[in-house]
C-alpha positions, 0 to 999 in steps of 0.5 A: 062079739066078733072082731070087725074085719080089717079094711083091705088098705090097712091090711096091705099097709100092715103087710108092707110094714111087716116086710120092711121090718124084716129087711125087705127094703128094695122099692121095686120088690115091695111094689111087686109084693104089693101088686101080687095078693098072697090071698090068691095063693092060699086056699081053704082053712088058711085063707084068712091067714094069708097076710101073716108073715108065716109059711102055710100049708098048700096042696101036695104036702108043700108050703107057701113060704113066709112073705118076708123070706120071699121078699128077702130072696127076691131082693137078693136076686137083684133082678133087672127088667131084662132078666130071664129067671128060672125058679125051681119049685113053683109051689103055689106060684106066689114067688113066680108071680112076684118075679113076673112083675120084676123080670122079662121072662120067668120059667118055673118048674115043679115036680108036682103036676097038680101044683103046676096046673093050678099055678098056670090057671092062676097066672092066666087069670092074673094076666101074667103072660111072661111066666112059663110053668113046667112040670118036671124035675127041677134038680136038672134045671131047664137046659134047653132055655139056659143060660139064665140071668137069675136062678132061685130055688124054693126047696133045699139042696145039700149043695148048689146043684151042678146042673143049675150052676152050669145053667147060670149066665156069667154075671148071673145070680142064684139064690137057694137054701142049702142044708143037710136037714130041714132043721139047719139050712142057710140061704145062699147067694151064688154069683157066677164070675168069669173064673168060678163062683162067689158064695155069700151066706145070707140067713138061716131058713127052713124049706122043704127038701129038693127031691128028684122025680115027677109026681 
């Protein structure tokens, strides 16, 4: 005897409950995460696990982050409807799609050309026309579009990369995982002030490393 499938409405309710229980409390963020179906970004044998709060493998040896971490990072960015956002590490496109529901303009960059091409198709299909997806080396940011009100990295650097700090607007916020190994990483929130940068440690995390070059 097989288990009956869980109705979509109930599954969505469980998904949002999971997010709240893990500290995602911002109403705008929850609404955006309700609007973007994670199932659209998870393919193949893992598709039926799309609504679980866990990271899952995607193409090119990358992962889609667990929803609660995506929610906590998005919440930490304190996005406004006028924000111009740079995301380094497009991956599946899930984080960028959520950001697109909250901000004016999203630029997302990834070193994996295949992931960028897939994401572009998805964004087009979902009608998310305020996202520009670029294949490139995200460790250098996107100087031609700087400054950015918000910057988010979905790959771990040893330290906040200098080029990205320089592309952050005064008063802007950057959220990124930092750490010298994939075992010990911290989610960091950086706020650019008139006279420098303010750093706040948020929580332990695990992300793929930030690598240079295009593949």
